[in-house]
VEXDREN-2710 file (C-alpha; in Angstrom, 1 decimal):
% VEXDREN-2710
k/r/px/py/pz
1/MET/0.0/0.0/0.0
2/LYS/3.0/2.3/0.6
3/GLU/3.9/1.8/-3.1
4/LYS/0.3/2.5/-4.1
5/LEU/0.4/5.8/-2.1
6/VAL/3.1/7.2/-4.3
7/ASP/0.6/7.5/-7.2
8/VAL/-2.2/9.1/-5.2
9/PRO/-2.8/12.7/-6.3
10/GLN/-2.8/15.7/-4.1
11/LYS/-6.4/16.5/-5.1
12/PRO/-9.8/16.5/-3.4
13/GLY/-11.8/13.2/-3.6
14/VAL/-13.2/10.2/-1.8
15/TYR/-11.3/7.1/-0.6
16/LEU/-12.5/3.6/0.1
17/MET/-10.7/1.3/2.6
18/LYS/-11.2/-2.4/1.9
19/ASP/-10.7/-5.6/4.0
20/ASP/-9.1/-8.8/2.8
21/ALA/-12.5/-10.0/1.5
22/GLY/-12.7/-6.9/-0.8
23/ARG/-15.5/-5.4/1.2
24/THR/-15.5/-1.6/1.7
25/HIS/-15.3/-1.0/5.4
26/TYR/-14.7/2.8/5.5
27/VAL/-15.5/5.7/3.1
28/GLY/-13.9/9.1/3.7
29/LYS/-13.4/12.4/1.9
30/ALA/-10.4/14.7/1.7
31/LYS/-9.3/17.9/0.2
32/ASN/-5.9/16.3/-0.3
33/LEU/-6.2/12.6/-0.9
34/LYS/-2.5/11.9/-0.7
35/ALA/-2.1/13.6/2.6
36/ARG/-5.1/12.0/4.2
37/LEU/-4.4/8.5/3.0
38/SER/-0.7/8.8/4.0
39/SER/-1.7/9.9/7.5
40/TYR/-3.4/6.5/8.2
41/PHE/-0.1/4.6/7.6
42/THR/2.2/6.9/9.6
43/GLY/2.3/8.1/13.2
44/SER/0.1/6.9/16.1
45/HIS/-3.7/6.8/16.2
46/ASP/-6.5/6.1/18.7
47/TYR/-7.6/2.5/19.3
48/LYS/-10.6/2.6/16.9
49/THR/-8.6/4.1/14.0
50/GLN/-5.8/1.6/14.6
51/ARG/-8.4/-1.2/14.4
52/MET/-9.8/0.1/11.1
53/VAL/-6.3/0.5/9.6
54/ALA/-5.3/-3.0/10.8
55/ALA/-8.3/-4.5/9.0
56/THR/-7.4/-2.7/5.8
57/ALA/-5.9/-4.8/3.0
58/ASP/-6.3/-2.3/0.2
59/PHE/-7.7/1.0/-0.7
60/ASP/-9.2/2.8/-3.7
61/TYR/-10.0/6.5/-4.4
62/ILE/-12.0/8.7/-6.7
63/VAL/-10.8/12.2/-7.6
64/THR/-13.4/15.0/-7.6
65/LEU/-13.3/18.6/-8.7
66/SER/-14.1/20.1/-5.3
67/GLU/-14.7/19.3/-1.6
68/ILE/-18.4/19.8/-2.2
69/GLU/-18.5/17.1/-4.8
70/ALA/-16.4/14.9/-2.5
71/LEU/-18.9/15.2/0.3
72/ILE/-21.9/14.4/-2.0
73/LEU/-20.0/11.4/-3.4
74/GLU/-19.0/10.2/0.1
75/LEU/-22.7/10.3/1.2
76/ASP/-23.7/8.3/-1.9
77/LEU/-21.1/5.7/-1.3
78/ILE/-21.9/5.4/2.4
79/LYS/-25.6/4.8/1.5
80/LYS/-24.6/2.2/-1.1
81/GLU/-21.8/0.4/0.7
82/GLN/-22.9/0.8/4.3
83/PRO/-19.3/0.5/5.5
84/ARG/-18.6/-1.1/8.9
85/TYR/-16.5/1.8/10.2
86/ASN/-18.6/4.8/9.1
87/VAL/-21.2/6.4/11.2
88/LEU/-24.4/4.9/9.8
89/LEU/-28.0/6.1/10.1
90/THR/-29.2/2.6/11.1
91/ASP/-32.2/3.4/13.2
92/ASP/-35.8/3.9/11.9
93/LYS/-36.7/6.9/14.0
94/THR/-38.8/9.4/12.1
95/TYR/-40.9/12.4/13.1
96/PRO/-44.5/13.3/12.3
97/TYR/-45.0/16.1/9.8
98/ILE/-48.2/17.7/8.3
99/GLU/-48.2/17.9/4.6
100/ILE/-50.5/19.5/2.0
101/THR/-50.4/16.9/-0.8
102/GLU/-49.4/17.9/-4.3
103/GLU/-52.5/16.4/-5.9
104/ARG/-55.1/17.9/-8.3
105/HIS/-57.4/18.1/-5.3
106/PRO/-55.0/18.4/-2.3
107/LYS/-55.7/17.1/1.2
108/LEU/-54.0/17.4/4.5
109/ARG/-52.3/14.4/6.1
110/VAL/-49.9/13.5/8.9
111/THR/-46.9/11.7/7.5
112/ARG/-43.5/10.4/8.5
113/ASN/-42.4/9.8/4.9
114/VAL/-41.0/13.2/3.9
115/LYS/-38.4/12.1/1.3
116/ASN/-40.2/14.2/-1.3
117/LYS/-38.6/17.4/0.0
118/LYS/-39.4/19.3/-3.2
119/ASN/-42.9/19.8/-1.8
120/ARG/-42.7/23.1/0.0
121/HIS/-45.9/22.4/1.9
122/ILE/-44.4/20.1/4.6
123/TYR/-44.5/21.4/8.2
124/GLY/-42.9/20.0/11.3
125/PRO/-41.5/18.1/13.0
126/PHE/-44.2/17.9/15.7
127/PRO/-43.2/16.7/19.2
128/ASP/-45.5/13.7/18.8
129/VAL/-48.0/12.2/16.5
130/ARG/-50.9/13.1/18.8
131/ALA/-50.1/16.8/18.6
132/ALA/-49.9/16.5/14.8
133/ARG/-53.2/14.8/14.5
134/GLU/-54.9/17.3/16.8
135/THR/-53.6/20.2/14.6
136/LEU/-54.8/18.3/11.5
137/ARG/-58.2/17.9/13.0
138/ILE/-58.4/21.7/13.6
139/LEU/-57.3/22.6/10.1
140/ASN/-59.7/20.1/8.5
141/ARG/-62.6/21.9/10.4
142/LEU/-61.4/25.3/9.3
143/TYR/-60.5/24.8/5.6
144/PRO/-62.5/22.8/3.0
145/LEU/-59.8/20.7/1.4
146/ARG/-60.8/17.1/0.5
147/LYS/-60.9/14.5/3.3
148/CYS/-61.3/11.3/1.4
149/GLN/-58.4/9.1/0.1
150/ARG/-60.2/8.4/-3.2
151/LEU/-62.9/10.6/-4.7
152/PRO/-66.3/9.0/-4.2
153/THR/-69.2/9.1/-6.6
154/GLU/-71.4/11.3/-4.4
155/ALA/-70.9/14.0/-1.8
156/CYS/-70.3/13.0/1.8
157/LEU/-71.1/14.6/5.1
158/TYR/-68.1/17.0/4.9
159/TRP/-69.7/18.8/1.9
160/HIS/-72.9/19.3/3.9
161/LEU/-71.0/20.6/6.9
162/GLY/-69.1/23.1/4.6
163/GLN/-65.7/21.4/5.3
164/CYS/-65.1/20.2/1.7
165/LEU/-65.6/21.7/-1.7
166/ALA/-66.7/18.2/-2.9
167/PRO/-64.6/17.9/-6.1
168/CYS/-66.4/14.5/-6.5
169/ILE/-69.5/16.3/-7.7
170/ASN/-68.3/19.8/-8.4
171/ARG/-65.8/21.2/-10.9
172/VAL/-63.1/22.8/-8.6
173/GLU/-60.3/24.7/-10.4
174/LYS/-56.8/24.3/-9.0
175/GLU/-56.7/28.1/-8.2
176/ARG/-59.6/27.7/-5.8
177/TYR/-57.4/25.9/-3.3
178/GLU/-54.6/28.5/-3.2
179/PRO/-56.2/30.9/-0.6
180/PHE/-56.8/28.0/1.7
181/LYS/-53.2/26.7/1.3
182/LYS/-51.9/30.2/2.1
183/LYS/-54.0/30.4/5.3
184/ILE/-52.9/26.9/6.3
185/ASP/-49.3/27.9/5.7
186/ARG/-49.7/31.0/8.0
187/PHE/-51.4/28.8/10.6
188/LEU/-48.6/26.2/10.7
189/ARG/-46.0/29.0/10.8
190/GLY/-47.7/30.2/14.0
191/GLN/-49.6/33.2/12.6
192/THR/-52.9/32.5/14.2
193/LYS/-53.9/36.0/15.5
194/ASP/-56.3/36.7/12.5
195/ILE/-57.8/33.2/12.7
196/LEU/-58.5/33.5/16.4
197/ALA/-60.0/37.0/16.0
198/ASP/-62.3/35.7/13.2
199/LEU/-63.5/32.7/15.3
200/GLU/-64.1/34.9/18.3
201/GLU/-66.2/37.2/16.2
202/LYS/-68.2/34.2/14.9
203/MET/-68.6/32.9/18.4
204/ALA/-70.0/36.2/19.6
205/ALA/-72.4/36.4/16.6
206/ALA/-73.7/32.9/17.3
207/SER/-74.3/33.7/20.9
208/GLU/-76.3/36.8/20.0
209/LYS/-78.5/34.7/17.7
210/LEU/-78.9/32.2/20.6
211/GLN/-77.1/29.5/18.6
212/PHE/-75.4/28.2/21.7
213/GLU/-74.2/24.8/20.2
214/ARG/-72.5/26.6/17.3
215/ALA/-71.0/29.1/19.8
216/GLN/-69.7/26.3/21.9
217/GLU/-68.1/24.7/18.8
218/TYR/-66.3/27.9/18.1
219/LYS/-65.1/28.2/21.7
220/GLU/-63.7/24.6/21.7
221/THR/-61.9/25.3/18.4
222/ILE/-60.4/28.5/19.8
223/ALA/-59.2/26.7/22.9
224/ALA/-57.7/23.8/20.8
225/ILE/-55.8/26.3/18.6
226/LYS/-54.3/28.1/21.6
227/GLN/-53.3/24.8/23.2
228/THR/-51.8/23.4/19.9
229/THR/-49.9/26.6/19.0
230/GLU/-48.8/27.8/22.5
231/ALA/-45.0/28.0/23.0
232/LYS/-43.5/25.2/25.0
233/GLN/-40.3/27.2/25.1
234/SER/-39.9/30.4/23.1
235/VAL/-36.6/31.5/21.8
236/ASN/-35.4/35.1/21.5
237/LEU/-34.4/35.5/17.9
238/LYS/-35.0/38.3/15.4
239/ASP/-37.1/36.1/13.1
240/THR/-39.2/33.0/13.1
241/SER/-37.4/31.1/10.3
242/GLY/-37.2/27.3/10.7
243/ARG/-33.8/26.2/11.9
244/ASP/-32.3/23.1/13.5
245/VAL/-29.7/23.6/16.3
246/VAL/-27.2/20.7/16.6
247/GLY/-25.2/20.4/19.8
248/ILE/-22.2/18.1/19.8
249/ALA/-20.2/16.4/22.6
250/GLU/-17.5/13.7/22.2
251/ASP/-15.1/11.5/24.1
252/GLU/-12.6/8.9/22.8
253/GLU/-15.3/6.4/21.8
254/PHE/-18.6/8.2/21.3
255/LEU/-20.2/11.2/19.6
256/ALA/-23.4/12.7/21.1
257/LEU/-25.7/14.9/19.1
258/ALA/-28.6/16.9/20.5
259/PHE/-31.1/18.4/18.1
260/LEU/-33.4/21.4/18.9
261/PHE/-36.0/21.8/16.1
262/VAL/-36.9/25.5/16.2
263/ARG/-40.1/26.4/14.3
264/ASN/-42.0/29.7/14.4
265/GLY/-39.8/31.1/17.2
266/LYS/-40.4/28.1/19.5
267/ILE/-38.6/24.8/20.2
268/ALA/-41.1/22.5/18.5
269/ALA/-39.3/19.2/19.2
270/THR/-36.0/17.8/20.5
271/ASP/-34.0/14.6/19.9
272/LYS/-30.7/13.1/21.2
273/ARG/-28.4/10.5/19.5
274/LEU/-25.3/8.7/20.7
275/LEU/-23.1/7.5/17.9
276/ASP/-20.1/5.1/17.9
277/LYS/-17.2/7.3/16.7
278/GLU/-15.0/5.2/14.5
279/ALA/-13.2/8.1/12.8
280/SER/-12.7/11.7/13.6
281/ALA/-15.6/13.7/15.0
282/LYS/-15.5/16.2/12.2
283/ASP/-15.9/13.5/9.6
284/ALA/-18.5/11.7/11.6
285/ILE/-20.7/14.8/12.1
286/SER/-20.8/15.7/8.4
287/GLN/-21.4/12.0/7.5
288/TYR/-24.3/11.7/9.9
289/LEU/-26.0/15.0/9.1
290/GLY/-25.6/14.3/5.4
291/GLN/-27.5/11.0/5.9
292/PHE/-30.0/12.5/8.3
293/TYR/-31.1/15.3/6.0
294/ARG/-31.6/13.0/3.1
295/ASP/-34.4/11.4/5.0
296/HIS/-35.8/14.6/6.7
297/PRO/-36.5/18.0/5.1
298/ALA/-33.7/20.4/5.9
299/PRO/-34.9/23.7/7.5
300/ARG/-33.8/27.1/6.3
301/GLU/-30.8/27.1/8.6
302/ILE/-28.7/24.7/10.6
303/LEU/-26.7/26.0/13.6
304/LEU/-23.7/24.0/14.8
305/ASP/-20.0/24.0/15.3
306/GLY/-17.3/21.3/15.2
307/ILE/-17.0/20.9/11.4
308/GLU/-14.2/22.0/9.1
309/ASN/-16.1/23.1/6.0
310/PRO/-19.7/24.2/6.7
311/GLU/-19.9/25.6/3.1
312/ALA/-19.5/22.1/1.7
313/LEU/-22.1/20.7/4.0
314/ALA/-24.5/23.6/3.2
315/ALA/-24.1/22.9/-0.6
316/ALA/-24.7/19.2/-0.1
317/LEU/-27.8/19.8/1.9
318/GLU/-29.0/22.7/-0.1
319/THR/-29.6/24.9/2.9
320/ASN/-27.7/27.4/5.1
321/VAL/-25.2/26.0/7.7
322/HIS/-24.0/28.6/10.2
323/ILE/-21.6/28.6/13.1
324/PRO/-22.9/31.4/15.4
325/LYS/-20.4/33.4/17.5
326/ARG/-22.6/35.5/19.7
327/GLY/-26.2/36.5/20.5
328/GLY/-29.4/34.4/20.7
329/LYS/-28.2/31.8/18.2
330/ARG/-25.1/31.2/20.2
331/ARG/-27.1/30.7/23.4
332/LEU/-29.3/28.2/21.6
333/LEU/-26.3/26.3/20.5
334/ALA/-24.9/26.3/24.0
335/MET/-28.2/24.8/25.2
336/ALA/-28.0/22.1/22.6
337/LYS/-24.4/21.3/23.6
338/GLU/-25.4/20.9/27.2
339/ASN/-28.0/18.4/26.1
340/ALA/-25.4/16.6/24.1
341/LYS/-23.0/16.4/27.1
342/ASP/-25.9/15.1/29.2
343/THR/-26.6/12.4/26.6
344/LEU/-22.9/11.4/26.5
345/LYS/-22.7/11.2/30.3
346/ASN/-25.9/9.2/30.8
347/GLU/-26.0/6.9/27.8
348/ARG/-22.4/5.9/27.1
349/LEU/-22.1/3.0/29.6
350/LYS/-25.4/1.5/28.6
351/THR/-24.5/1.8/24.9
352/LYS/-21.0/0.4/25.4
353/GLU/-22.3/-2.7/27.3
354/LEU/-24.8/-3.3/24.5
355/GLN/-22.1/-3.0/21.8
356/GLU/-19.8/-5.4/23.7
357/ARG/-22.5/-8.0/23.9
358/THR/-23.6/-7.5/20.3
359/PHE/-20.1/-7.3/18.6
360/GLY/-18.9/-10.1/20.9
361/ALA/-21.7/-12.3/19.6
362/LEU/-20.9/-11.4/16.0
363/GLU/-17.2/-12.3/16.6
364/GLU/-18.3/-15.6/18.1
365/LEU/-20.6/-16.4/15.2
366/ALA/-17.8/-15.7/12.7
367/GLU/-15.4/-18.0/14.6
368/GLU/-18.0/-20.8/14.8
369/LEU/-18.8/-20.6/11.1
370/GLY/-15.3/-19.9/9.9
371/ILE/-16.3/-16.7/8.0
372/PRO/-15.5/-13.0/8.3
373/ILE/-17.5/-11.1/10.9
374/PRO/-21.0/-10.8/9.5
375/TYR/-21.9/-7.2/10.2
376/ARG/-25.0/-7.5/7.9
377/ILE/-27.2/-10.5/8.5
378/GLU/-30.4/-11.4/6.7
379/ALA/-32.8/-14.1/8.0
380/LEU/-35.7/-15.7/6.1
381/ASP/-38.8/-17.5/7.4
382/ASN/-41.9/-18.9/5.8
383/ALA/-45.5/-19.0/7.1
384/HIS/-48.7/-20.7/5.9
385/LEU/-51.8/-22.4/7.3
386/PHE/-52.5/-26.0/6.2
387/GLY/-50.9/-25.1/2.8
388/THR/-52.8/-21.9/2.2
389/HIS/-51.8/-18.2/1.9
390/ALA/-48.0/-19.0/1.8
391/THR/-45.8/-16.1/2.7
392/SER/-42.2/-15.5/3.4
393/ALA/-40.3/-12.7/5.1
394/VAL/-36.8/-11.3/5.3
395/VAL/-35.5/-9.4/8.4
396/VAL/-32.2/-7.5/8.3
397/PHE/-29.8/-7.0/11.2
398/VAL/-26.9/-4.5/10.9
399/ASN/-24.2/-4.6/13.6
400/GLY/-26.5/-7.0/15.5
401/GLN/-29.5/-4.6/15.6
402/PRO/-32.7/-4.8/13.6
403/LYS/-33.0/-2.5/10.6
404/LYS/-36.7/-2.5/10.1
405/ASP/-36.9/-0.2/7.2
406/GLU/-35.1/-2.9/5.1
407/TYR/-37.4/-5.8/6.1
408/ARG/-39.2/-7.3/3.1
409/LYS/-42.2/-9.7/2.8
410/PHE/-43.3/-11.9/-0.1
411/LYS/-46.7/-13.4/-1.1
412/LEU/-45.4/-16.6/-2.6
413/ARG/-46.6/-17.6/-6.1
414/LYS/-45.9/-21.3/-5.7
415/GLU/-48.6/-23.6/-4.5
416/ALA/-48.7/-23.2/-0.7
417/ALA/-48.9/-27.0/-0.3
418/ALA/-45.3/-27.2/-1.7
419/ALA/-42.5/-28.3/0.6
420/ASP/-41.1/-25.6/2.9
421/SER/-37.7/-25.7/1.1
422/GLU/-39.5/-25.0/-2.3
423/LEU/-41.3/-22.0/-0.8
424/LEU/-37.9/-20.8/0.5
425/GLU/-36.4/-21.2/-2.9
426/GLU/-38.8/-18.7/-4.4
427/ALA/-38.3/-16.2/-1.6
428/VAL/-34.5/-16.5/-1.8
429/TYR/-34.6/-16.1/-5.6
430/ARG/-36.8/-13.1/-5.6
431/ARG/-34.9/-11.4/-2.7
432/TYR/-31.4/-11.7/-4.0
433/ARG/-32.1/-11.4/-7.7
434/ARG/-33.7/-8.1/-6.8
435/LEU/-30.7/-6.9/-4.8
436/LEU/-28.4/-7.9/-7.7
437/MET/-30.5/-6.1/-10.3
438/GLU/-30.6/-2.9/-8.1
439/GLU/-26.9/-3.2/-7.2
440/LYS/-27.7/-3.1/-3.5
441/LYS/-25.6/-4.4/-0.7
442/LEU/-25.7/-8.2/-0.2
443/PRO/-25.6/-9.7/3.3
444/ASP/-22.5/-11.1/4.9
445/LEU/-24.5/-14.1/6.2
446/ILE/-27.9/-15.6/5.4
447/LEU/-29.8/-17.4/8.2
448/VAL/-32.6/-19.7/7.3
449/ASP/-35.2/-21.0/9.7
450/GLY/-34.8/-24.8/9.3
451/GLY/-32.4/-27.6/8.7
452/ILE/-30.4/-29.2/5.9
453/GLN/-33.1/-29.1/3.2
454/GLN/-33.8/-25.4/3.7
455/MET/-30.0/-24.7/3.6
456/GLN/-29.5/-26.7/0.4
457/ALA/-32.4/-25.0/-1.3
458/THR/-30.9/-21.6/-0.4
459/GLN/-27.4/-22.5/-1.5
460/GLU/-28.6/-23.8/-4.8
461/VAL/-30.4/-20.6/-5.6
462/LEU/-27.4/-18.4/-4.7
463/SER/-25.2/-20.6/-6.8
464/ALA/-27.6/-20.2/-9.8
465/LEU/-27.4/-16.4/-9.2
466/GLY/-23.6/-16.6/-9.3
467/ARG/-23.1/-15.5/-5.7
468/SER/-21.3/-17.2/-2.9
469/ILE/-22.8/-15.9/0.4
470/PRO/-22.4/-17.9/3.7
471/VAL/-25.6/-19.7/4.7
472/ALA/-26.4/-21.1/8.1
473/GLY/-29.5/-22.9/9.5
474/MET/-31.3/-22.0/12.7
475/VAL/-32.8/-25.2/14.1
476/LYS/-35.5/-25.1/16.7
477/SER/-36.2/-27.5/19.5
478/LYS/-39.5/-29.4/20.0
479/ASP/-40.9/-26.4/21.9
480/HIS/-40.1/-24.1/18.9
481/LYS/-37.2/-22.4/20.6
482/THR/-33.7/-21.8/19.1
483/HIS/-31.7/-25.0/19.7
484/HIS/-28.6/-25.2/17.5
485/LEU/-26.9/-23.9/14.4
486/LEU/-25.9/-25.6/11.2
487/ASP/-22.8/-24.3/9.3
488/SER/-22.4/-24.3/5.5
489/ALA/-21.2/-27.9/5.5
490/HIS/-24.3/-28.8/7.6
491/ASN/-22.2/-29.5/10.8
492/THR/-24.1/-29.0/14.1
493/ILE/-22.9/-26.1/16.3
494/ALA/-24.2/-26.4/19.8
495/LEU/-25.2/-23.1/21.5
496/ALA/-24.8/-22.4/25.2
497/LYS/-28.3/-21.3/26.4
498/THR/-26.9/-18.5/28.5
499/GLY/-24.4/-17.2/26.0
500/ARG/-24.5/-13.9/24.0
501/LEU/-24.4/-15.8/20.7
502/PHE/-27.5/-17.8/21.7
503/ARG/-29.3/-14.6/22.7
504/LEU/-28.5/-12.9/19.4
505/LEU/-29.6/-15.8/17.3
506/SER/-32.8/-16.3/19.3
507/LYS/-33.6/-12.6/18.8
508/ILE/-33.0/-12.9/15.0
509/GLN/-35.0/-16.1/14.7
510/GLU/-37.9/-14.8/16.8
511/GLU/-38.0/-11.5/14.8
512/ALA/-38.1/-13.4/11.5
513/HIS/-40.9/-15.6/12.7
514/ARG/-42.8/-12.7/14.1
515/PHE/-42.6/-10.7/10.9
516/ALA/-43.5/-13.6/8.7
517/THR/-46.4/-14.6/10.9
518/GLU/-47.8/-11.1/11.2
519/TYR/-47.8/-10.7/7.4
520/HIS/-49.4/-14.1/7.0
521/LYS/-52.2/-13.3/9.4
522/LYS/-52.8/-10.0/7.7
523/ILE/-53.1/-11.7/4.3
524/ARG/-55.2/-14.6/5.7
525/GLY/-57.4/-12.3/7.7
526/LYS/-58.2/-10.0/4.8
527/GLY/-58.8/-13.0/2.5
528/LEU/-56.6/-11.4/-0.1
529/PHE/-55.0/-13.3/-2.9
530/GLU/-51.7/-12.9/-4.7
531/SER/-50.7/-9.6/-6.0
532/VAL/-47.3/-8.8/-7.4
533/LEU/-47.9/-5.2/-6.2
534/ASP/-46.9/-6.3/-2.7
535/ASP/-43.3/-6.5/-3.8
536/VAL/-43.1/-3.0/-5.3
537/GLU/-41.1/-0.5/-3.3
538/GLY/-43.3/2.5/-2.4
539/VAL/-46.6/0.6/-2.8
540/GLY/-48.5/0.0/0.4
541/GLU/-51.9/-1.4/1.1
542/LYS/-53.7/1.8/0.4
543/THR/-51.9/2.4/-3.0
544/LYS/-52.5/-1.2/-3.9
545/MET/-56.2/-0.9/-3.2
546/LYS/-56.3/2.3/-5.2
547/LEU/-54.7/0.7/-8.2
548/LEU/-56.8/-2.5/-8.1
549/GLY/-60.0/-0.5/-7.4
550/THR/-59.4/1.7/-10.5
551/PHE/-57.8/-0.7/-13.0
552/LYS/-59.2/-4.1/-11.7
553/THR/-56.4/-6.2/-13.1
554/ILE/-52.6/-6.3/-13.0
555/LYS/-52.5/-6.4/-16.8
556/ALA/-54.5/-3.2/-17.0
557/ILE/-52.1/-1.5/-14.5
558/ARG/-49.1/-2.7/-16.5
559/GLU/-50.6/-1.2/-19.7
560/ALA/-51.9/2.0/-18.1
561/LYS/-50.3/5.3/-19.1
562/GLU/-48.2/7.1/-16.5
563/GLU/-50.6/10.0/-16.6
564/SER/-53.4/7.8/-15.4
565/LEU/-51.3/6.7/-12.5
566/ARG/-50.4/10.2/-11.6
567/GLU/-54.0/11.2/-11.4
568/LEU/-54.4/8.7/-8.5
569/GLY/-51.8/10.8/-6.6
570/ILE/-49.0/8.2/-7.0
571/PRO/-45.5/9.8/-7.0
572/GLN/-43.4/9.5/-10.2
573/LYS/-40.7/7.4/-8.5
574/THR/-43.3/4.8/-7.4
575/ILE/-44.9/4.8/-10.9
576/LYS/-41.5/3.9/-12.3
577/ASN/-41.1/1.2/-9.7
578/ILE/-44.5/-0.2/-10.6
579/LYS/-43.9/-0.2/-14.3
580/ALA/-40.5/-1.8/-14.0
581/HIS/-41.6/-4.5/-11.6
582/LEU/-44.7/-5.4/-13.6
583/GLU/-42.8/-5.6/-16.8
584/GLN/-40.2/-7.9/-15.2
585/ASP/-42.9/-10.0/-13.6
586/ASN/-44.5/-10.4/-17.0
587/LYS/-41.2/-11.6/-18.5
588/ASP/-40.6/-14.0/-15.6
589/ARG/-43.9/-15.7/-16.2
END
């Protein structure tokens, strides 16, 4: 590698550290690639950096034109490769937002899926989903946007109550909604003075006319608005722009981040994160925030310190990143930093104990199976009832922890009465063929629920796909509890019932069984039959029902024009997924 370093240019770019199996285990950026890479192989380092360098058998690099391009590429590669030694956004925590949908006839909804950040009508985050739903209830009473998921054939009660324009029976031009959207925008930005004055005037008028029930409704609405919009903690700033304040604290092992989400001059919500710091804090912060704001809408401004190049981060996130030096913003940042210090102090021991148990179990598993440490594990399980409604499920564990946003489920096309190993064959083929087609990360280890037959079926499918991935079988006892493990050669590996490896495998096996069984019960309970739409990314139960209710058959959906799908309120990305999946399914048949 020292010889290879000679040819590395002194230019900005991204570098990839690889282990002896060729897996990328760290991705970093640098304004001078030669200086940064050379620094890893000279001088002394902290324990975690030493461990990463010791595991490095090779490196690669990509030259970019600027540090900004390097940061953007670094984030893309981290998302794709999910390297072991990078700070990864592995949890599934999201926040409730209120959105005015970008449909022909818009509606209000509470959502946690805010990846469509181009929609400017997304408001939040809210401290909890209950607060968001209460705000939504108030807005739906005040403004006549549509309430239904799909337009009915006749007007509903909301039309008669004056809470909907009833586009189902009336021609409503797009421009008609604009005044309501502007009023909702002002409401959600905390400008409720005019709304309250108007409601108080209506309440007084209703009382004078002896319409006491109507007056009581206005009174309750006024009280609800005041309760929903009152300041939990006001901040003394010159404007009410949306901004996130990120406090940072670190020690030799961990990095703590504390978020204050400031909206409309108030702290709307808070959050705290404790991260395992494998590289420098400055790199870890930009990596984490880059990933975080790809899944959450960035505010107008982010306040923080502790990073070298805020301009590059600002360009990558397409927002303002500011390091305040004085005044109200600096005081806010100091508050966030105190919260970060508190998180570091109170959570580090608990987190360290959990990591030692988890990574210790992964190291044991690697030793028992004779494979590299499986940081990414996928487990499969089938479910059916007397040969009916066969389903299969995949659960994903990264660094020993469940990554639920990557779980997948399958409604199997084979006859449910087929052998369990045949059902597993279909699930394995569909799962890993899809990952290969989409060039997504493959697991380090596949665990199947069952014995030799299930393992052989899985290994044969992987061989047909041209991939060699370690496979192990999780065998249950008579009481359906985890009992022992089978390695790739089908040798039995006994498990100490009190050991950390046994606890990890039991957790994975139980989670796979739970997920498969819950999906099977859902399918069986609803009496639904096979639908290839279940495997399309972005298509949930509501979208599936919307598609089938409109087009009736899968063939009609496949042949439908994209414009027809857009009219149902389906995002363009999901439409592309539907078209690609149905075309491929048609070829497979």
